[in-house]
C-alpha positions as CSV (number, residue, x, y, z in Angstrom):
1,M,89.2,123.5,75.5
2,S,88.9,122.9,71.7
3,K,87.3,119.7,70.5
4,D,90.5,119.2,68.4
5,A,92.7,119.4,71.4
6,T,94.6,116.2,72.0
7,M,94.4,114.3,75.3
8,S,97.9,115.4,76.0
9,D,97.1,119.1,75.5
10,C,94.1,118.8,77.9
11,L,96.2,117.1,80.6
12,V,99.0,119.6,80.3
13,A,96.5,122.4,80.6
14,K,95.0,120.9,83.7
15,Y,98.1,119.3,85.4
16,G,101.1,120.9,83.8
17,D,101.9,123.3,86.7
18,A,101.2,120.6,89.3
19,R,104.3,119.3,91.1
20,F,105.0,115.7,92.1
21,P,107.9,113.8,93.5
22,R,110.2,111.9,91.2
23,Y,109.7,108.9,93.4
24,T,113.2,107.6,93.6
25,S,112.2,106.5,97.1
26,Y,109.1,106.0,99.1
27,P,108.4,107.7,101.4
28,T,110.3,110.7,99.9
29,A,112.8,112.7,101.8
30,P,110.4,115.3,103.3
31,A,108.9,112.5,105.4
32,F,112.3,111.7,107.1
33,S,112.6,112.6,110.8
34,A,115.4,113.4,113.2
35,T,113.9,110.8,115.5
36,V,115.9,108.3,113.4
37,G,119.6,108.9,114.2
38,P,123.0,107.2,114.5
39,D,121.9,104.5,117.0
40,E,119.1,103.3,114.6
41,Y,121.6,103.3,111.7
42,A,124.2,101.3,113.7
43,R,121.6,98.7,114.5
44,G,120.5,98.5,110.9
45,L,124.1,98.2,109.7
46,A,124.8,95.3,112.2
47,N,122.2,93.2,110.3
48,I,122.7,94.1,106.7
49,E,124.9,91.1,105.8
50,E,121.7,89.0,106.2
51,A,120.1,91.0,103.4
52,G,122.7,90.1,100.8
53,P,125.0,92.2,98.7
54,V,124.9,96.0,99.0
55,S,125.3,99.0,96.9
56,V,127.4,102.0,97.9
57,Y,126.8,105.7,97.0
58,L,129.5,108.3,97.6
59,H,128.6,112.0,97.5
60,V,131.3,114.5,96.5
61,P,129.8,117.9,97.0
62,Y,132.3,120.1,95.1
63,C,132.4,121.7,91.6
64,R,134.7,124.2,90.0
65,S,131.8,126.4,88.9
66,M,128.1,126.6,89.6
67,C,125.6,125.6,87.0
68,W,122.6,127.8,87.6
69,Y,120.0,125.1,87.0
70,C,121.6,122.7,89.5
71,G,119.5,121.2,92.2
72,C,122.2,119.2,93.9
73,H,124.0,119.7,97.2
74,T,127.3,121.1,96.1
75,S,129.8,123.9,96.8
76,I,132.2,125.8,94.6
77,T,136.0,125.6,95.2
78,R,138.9,126.6,93.0
79,Q,141.4,125.0,95.4
80,D,142.2,121.3,95.9
81,G,142.6,121.6,99.7
82,P,138.9,121.4,100.6
83,V,138.4,118.4,98.4
84,R,141.3,116.6,100.0
85,E,140.1,117.4,103.5
86,Y,136.6,116.2,102.6
87,L,138.0,112.9,101.2
88,D,139.9,112.3,104.4
89,V,136.7,112.6,106.4
90,M,134.9,110.4,104.0
91,S,137.6,107.7,104.5
92,Q,136.9,108.0,108.3
93,E,133.2,107.5,107.6
94,I,133.9,104.4,105.6
95,E,135.8,103.0,108.6
96,L,132.9,103.8,110.9
97,V,130.3,102.2,108.6
98,S,132.6,99.2,108.1
99,F,133.1,98.7,111.8
100,A,129.3,98.8,112.4
101,A,128.5,96.5,109.4
102,G,131.5,94.2,109.4
103,N,134.2,93.8,106.7
104,E,132.5,90.8,105.1
105,V,129.6,92.8,103.7
106,A,129.6,92.1,99.9
107,V,129.5,95.1,97.6
108,R,127.9,94.7,94.2
109,N,127.6,98.3,93.0
110,V,129.4,101.5,93.7
111,H,128.2,105.0,92.5
112,F,130.1,108.3,92.8
113,G,127.8,111.3,92.6
114,G,128.0,115.0,93.3
115,G,128.8,117.7,92.7
116,T,131.6,116.6,90.4
117,P,133.3,113.4,91.7
118,T,136.1,113.8,89.1
119,I,137.1,117.0,90.8
120,M,139.4,114.8,93.0
121,R,142.9,114.0,91.9
122,P,143.5,110.7,90.2
123,Q,145.5,109.4,93.1
124,E,142.7,110.4,95.5
125,F,140.1,108.5,93.5
126,A,142.4,105.4,93.5
127,A,142.8,105.8,97.3
128,I,139.1,106.0,97.9
129,I,138.5,102.8,95.8
130,S,141.3,101.1,97.7
131,K,139.7,102.2,101.0
132,L,136.4,100.7,100.0
133,R,137.9,97.4,98.9
134,S,139.7,97.1,102.2
135,A,136.6,97.9,104.2
136,F,134.2,95.7,102.3
137,R,134.3,92.5,100.2
138,F,133.8,93.4,96.5
139,E,132.1,90.8,94.4
140,A,134.2,89.7,91.4
141,D,131.9,91.5,88.9
142,A,131.1,94.5,91.1
143,S,130.1,97.6,89.0
144,I,131.6,101.0,89.6
145,A,129.9,104.1,88.2
146,V,131.0,107.7,88.2
147,E,129.3,111.0,87.3
148,I,131.5,113.2,85.1
149,D,131.8,116.8,84.0
150,P,133.4,116.5,80.5
151,R,134.7,120.1,80.7
152,T,137.2,119.2,83.5
153,L,138.0,115.6,82.7
154,A,141.7,115.1,82.0
155,V,143.7,112.1,80.7
156,P,145.3,111.2,84.1
157,M,141.8,111.0,85.6
158,I,140.5,108.9,82.7
159,E,143.4,106.5,83.3
160,A,142.7,106.3,87.0
161,L,139.0,105.5,86.4
162,G,139.9,102.7,84.1
163,E,142.6,101.3,86.3
164,S,140.3,101.4,89.3
165,G,137.7,99.2,87.6
166,V,135.1,101.8,86.6
167,D,132.8,100.3,84.0
168,R,130.0,103.0,83.9
169,A,130.2,106.7,83.4
170,S,127.4,109.3,83.4
171,L,128.3,112.6,81.6
172,G,126.4,115.8,82.1
173,V,125.5,117.3,78.7
174,Q,122.1,119.1,79.3
175,S,122.2,121.0,76.1
176,F,124.6,121.7,73.2
177,D,122.9,125.0,72.4
178,P,125.3,127.8,73.2
179,I,122.4,130.2,73.8
180,V,120.9,127.9,76.4
181,Q,124.4,127.2,77.9
182,A,125.0,130.9,78.4
183,T,121.7,131.2,80.4
184,I,122.6,128.4,82.8
185,N,126.3,129.2,83.2
186,R,127.5,126.0,81.6
187,M,129.5,126.3,78.4
188,Q,130.4,122.9,77.0
189,S,131.2,122.1,73.5
190,F,130.4,119.0,71.5
191,E,134.2,118.5,71.0
192,Q,134.8,118.5,74.8
193,T,132.2,115.8,75.2
194,E,133.5,113.8,72.3
195,I,137.0,113.8,73.6
196,A,135.8,112.6,77.0
197,V,133.8,109.7,75.5
198,S,136.7,108.6,73.3
199,G,139.0,108.6,76.3
200,L,136.7,106.7,78.6
201,R,136.0,104.1,75.9
202,S,139.8,103.7,75.3
203,M,140.1,102.6,79.0
204,G,137.4,100.0,78.7
205,I,134.6,101.9,80.3
206,S,131.8,100.0,78.4
207,S,128.6,101.8,79.5
208,I,128.2,105.6,79.0
209,N,125.1,107.6,79.9
210,F,124.3,111.2,78.9
211,D,122.1,113.5,81.0
212,L,119.9,115.9,79.0
213,I,117.5,118.5,80.3
214,Y,114.5,120.1,78.8
215,G,112.6,123.2,80.1
216,L,115.7,125.3,80.4
217,P,115.7,129.1,79.7
218,K,115.5,130.0,76.0
219,Q,115.3,126.4,75.1
220,T,113.2,125.4,72.1
221,V,112.0,122.2,70.4
222,Q,114.5,122.8,67.6
223,S,117.5,123.3,70.0
224,C,116.5,120.1,71.9
225,L,116.4,118.2,68.6
226,E,119.8,119.5,67.6
227,T,121.3,118.5,70.9
228,V,119.9,115.0,70.6
229,R,121.2,114.6,67.0
230,L,124.7,115.6,68.1
231,A,124.6,113.5,71.3
232,A,123.4,110.4,69.4
233,Q,126.4,110.6,67.1
234,L,128.6,109.6,70.1
235,R,126.3,106.5,70.7
236,P,126.1,106.4,74.5
237,E,124.4,103.3,75.8
238,R,121.8,105.3,77.7
239,F,120.2,108.7,78.0
240,A,118.5,110.2,81.0
241,V,116.2,113.1,80.1
242,F,115.0,115.3,82.9
243,G,112.7,118.3,83.2
244,Y,114.3,121.4,84.8
245,A,112.9,122.0,88.2
246,H,112.9,125.7,89.0
247,I,112.9,126.0,92.8
248,P,114.7,129.3,93.6
249,A,113.3,129.3,97.1
250,F,115.5,126.3,97.9
251,K,118.4,126.8,95.5
252,K,119.3,130.5,95.6
253,H,121.6,130.3,92.6
254,Q,118.6,129.5,90.4
255,R,117.5,133.2,91.0
256,L,120.2,134.0,88.4
257,I,117.9,132.4,85.8
258,D,115.4,134.8,84.1
259,E,112.0,133.1,84.9
260,A,110.5,135.0,81.9
261,S,112.8,132.9,79.6
262,L,111.5,129.6,80.9
263,P,109.2,127.6,78.6
264,D,105.6,127.0,79.9
265,A,104.1,123.6,80.6
266,K,102.9,123.1,77.0
267,Q,106.3,124.0,75.6
268,R,108.1,121.7,78.2
269,N,105.9,118.8,77.2
270,E,106.5,119.5,73.5
271,Q,110.3,119.5,74.2
272,A,110.1,116.3,76.1
273,E,108.2,114.5,73.4
274,A,110.4,115.8,70.7
275,I,113.5,114.5,72.5
276,A,111.8,111.1,73.0
277,E,110.8,110.8,69.4
278,E,114.2,111.7,68.1
279,L,115.9,109.2,70.4
280,V,113.6,106.4,69.4
281,K,114.3,107.4,65.8
282,A,118.0,107.1,66.6
283,G,117.5,103.5,67.8
284,Y,117.0,103.9,71.5
285,A,114.3,102.2,73.5
286,R,112.1,104.4,75.6
287,I,112.5,103.3,79.3
288,G,110.0,104.3,81.9
289,L,109.3,108.0,82.3
290,D,112.6,109.6,81.3
291,H,115.3,107.1,80.3
292,F,116.4,105.7,77.0
293,A,118.7,102.8,76.2
294,L,120.1,100.8,73.3
295,P,118.0,97.7,72.8
296,D,120.8,95.3,74.0
297,D,121.7,97.4,77.1
298,Q,121.0,95.8,80.5
299,L,118.4,98.5,81.3
300,A,116.4,97.9,78.2
301,V,116.5,94.2,78.8
302,A,115.3,94.6,82.4
303,A,112.5,96.9,81.2
304,R,111.3,94.3,78.7
305,N,111.5,91.6,81.4
306,G,109.7,93.6,84.1
307,T,112.7,93.4,86.4
308,M,113.8,97.0,86.2
309,G,113.8,99.0,89.5
310,R,114.0,102.6,90.6
311,N,116.3,104.2,93.2
312,F,118.1,107.5,93.9
313,Q,120.0,107.2,90.5
314,G,116.7,106.8,88.6
315,Y,115.8,103.6,86.6
316,T,118.2,100.8,87.4
317,T,119.1,97.2,87.2
318,D,120.5,97.3,90.8
319,D,118.6,94.7,92.8
320,C,120.3,95.2,96.1
321,N,118.1,95.7,99.1
322,T,120.7,97.9,100.9
323,L,122.3,101.1,99.8
324,I,125.1,102.6,102.0
325,G,125.2,106.4,101.6
326,L,128.6,108.1,102.3
327,G,129.3,111.8,102.4
328,T,127.4,114.9,103.3
329,S,123.7,114.7,102.5
330,A,124.0,111.1,101.2
331,I,120.9,109.0,101.6
332,G,121.1,105.3,102.3
333,R,118.5,102.6,102.3
334,L,118.3,99.6,104.7
335,P,115.7,96.8,104.6
336,T,114.1,98.6,107.6
337,G,114.1,102.2,106.2
338,Y,116.1,105.2,105.1
339,I,119.0,107.1,106.5
340,Q,120.3,110.6,105.5
341,N,123.6,112.2,106.5
342,H,123.9,115.8,107.7
343,V,123.7,118.3,104.9
344,P,125.9,121.1,106.4
345,L,129.5,120.2,105.6
346,G,130.9,121.3,108.9
347,L,128.4,119.3,110.9
348,Y,129.0,116.2,108.8
349,Q,132.8,116.6,109.4
350,E,132.4,117.2,113.1
351,R,130.3,114.1,113.7
352,V,132.7,111.8,111.8
353,A,135.7,113.3,113.5
354,S,134.1,112.5,116.8
355,G,133.6,108.9,115.8
356,I,129.9,109.2,115.4
357,L,127.9,108.1,112.3
358,P,126.8,111.4,110.7
359,T,123.1,110.5,110.5
360,A,120.8,113.5,110.6
361,K,117.5,111.9,110.0
362,G,115.7,108.9,108.5
363,Y,112.6,106.9,108.3
364,L,111.6,103.4,109.6
365,L,109.3,101.7,107.2
366,T,106.0,100.2,108.2
367,E,104.5,97.2,106.3
368,E,102.0,99.5,104.7
369,D,104.9,101.8,103.5
370,K,106.6,98.8,101.9
371,L,103.4,97.9,100.0
372,R,102.9,101.5,98.8
373,A,106.6,101.6,97.8
374,K,106.1,98.5,95.6
375,I,103.0,99.9,94.0
376,I,104.7,103.2,93.2
377,E,107.8,101.5,91.9
378,R,105.9,99.3,89.5
379,L,103.8,102.2,88.3
380,M,107.0,104.2,87.7
381,C,108.7,101.3,85.9
382,D,105.9,99.5,84.1
383,F,103.1,102.1,83.9
384,E,100.8,99.5,85.5
385,V,100.6,97.6,88.7
386,D,98.8,94.4,89.8
387,L,97.3,95.3,93.1
388,G,95.8,91.9,93.5
389,R,99.2,90.2,93.4
390,L,100.8,92.7,95.8
391,S,97.8,92.3,98.1
392,K,98.3,88.6,98.4
393,E,102.1,89.0,98.9
394,S,101.6,91.7,101.6
395,G,98.5,90.4,103.3
396,F,96.8,93.8,102.9
397,D,93.3,94.2,101.5
398,I,93.6,96.4,98.4
399,E,90.3,98.1,99.0
400,F,91.8,100.5,101.4
401,L,94.1,101.8,98.7
402,I,91.4,102.6,96.1
403,E,88.2,103.3,98.0
404,R,87.7,107.0,98.6
405,N,90.9,107.6,96.7
406,E,89.9,111.0,95.3
407,R,93.1,111.6,93.5
408,L,93.0,108.3,91.7
409,N,89.3,108.7,90.9
410,D,90.0,112.1,89.3
411,L,92.8,110.7,87.2
412,V,90.6,107.8,86.0
413,A,87.9,110.3,85.1
414,D,90.4,112.3,83.1
415,G,91.5,109.2,81.2
416,V,95.0,109.2,82.8
417,A,94.6,105.8,84.2
418,T,92.2,102.9,83.9
419,I,91.2,100.2,86.5
420,F,90.9,96.7,85.1
421,G,89.8,94.5,88.0
422,D,92.8,94.6,90.4
423,R,95.1,96.3,87.8
424,I,95.8,100.0,87.5
425,V,97.1,100.9,84.0
426,V,98.4,104.3,83.0
427,S,97.1,105.3,79.5
428,Q,99.6,105.3,76.7
429,D,98.9,108.9,75.8
430,A,99.2,110.0,79.5
431,R,102.4,108.2,80.5
432,F,104.1,111.6,81.1
433,M,101.6,111.8,84.0
434,V,102.7,108.7,85.7
435,R,104.0,110.6,88.8
436,A,100.5,111.9,89.3
437,V,99.2,108.4,89.4
438,A,102.0,107.3,91.8
439,A,101.1,110.3,94.0
440,A,97.6,108.9,94.3
441,F,99.1,106.0,96.4
442,D,101.4,108.3,98.4
443,A,100.0,108.5,101.9
444,Y,102.2,111.6,102.7
445,F,101.8,113.6,99.5
446,G,101.1,117.2,100.1
447,S,101.6,116.9,103.9
448,H,105.1,118.3,104.2
449,G,105.0,121.6,102.3
450,R,107.8,120.5,99.9
451,T,108.0,121.8,96.4
452,H,108.6,119.1,93.7
453,S,109.2,119.2,90.0
454,K,106.4,119.9,87.5
455,A,104.3,117.1,86.1
456,A,105.1,118.2,82.5
């Protein structure tokens, strides 16, 4: 390594091809077990009212076409019938969950993910919202968020979103470079995106997020910068910027991407940093590992105050202890642990039709798990953690976390992190490596044979 090489270059060279979880939960999904099933979920639901307001996630696993980079659980349909049948089953699942939990459970946040949630018809979306409102007690200021594909968003659906109380929308952009778009089978013009944003704002949807991706085939620093400059013209309140995770062994459609056209670790890091610098230049605050927000946005305020959290949607202001997951593959979180529904659509539908909660697997948290989860969340959100404070709160001696912790010791030796008494601090120049530091406190990392996304 040259003496002139920067710390970042050295770290990318050493760790760039290493893969780590995104830590939107702890433990991560590979640790879930089929020993946790419908009975455990039902018992947890019976007690969730004691934990305060809940959030609800609804997974809609359908798209009109397959984006080759996609890592989500989704299927392609050109017809409306499968979507309608799926929504009927999801309505039945809402009834099952409501019966187990009780109608008086207060809902503070709702998030529709996918797939493409706006693939449903406007009246179907309104019906699902109505179903939720009848099954649970929505707080007066409850927030409703929807993930959107601007290419298929029509005026009637925009109107239905506004009339149903949606106040947040997340739009997939990824890249405006037509060369990159062709390589990932997602052609989307700036004009399509602009029309969608204008329509959403006209209906009072006050918070808009754009998803961008770096590390895509044939992507360059220049094309990333051009995408950011165009996207920033539309002034979304937030950006989420993710590195493409190429896992063709798990997502067969990714085999349609030419691996030779993918940027290497150094190029990926250069793209990520170029995007970050351009967004900061455009007036956005850098939030955690991969989010950006306007300074007065709730997420930016929470980041400054140290109250930001992390969940399956990434960085968040959602402070609910419970997440009810609805739909195939959906993951929920209870104070006692995690629950995941069956992934195969047919099996999910069969269980619900039989009046059984469609729980496939889950994980019951130990007190040590809860401590490690807090450590990892604070590292991911703040780039530092006070082990002494968490030790006092949990009753655990912190020595067992750091003594003989070879992964942490290696990262400290490489300058990625520093230990100041009881505090672990991720170095400013190595913040893109925060997932590696988090993994040093993951008791299960590397034990499940699961492939994660690259560190850089």
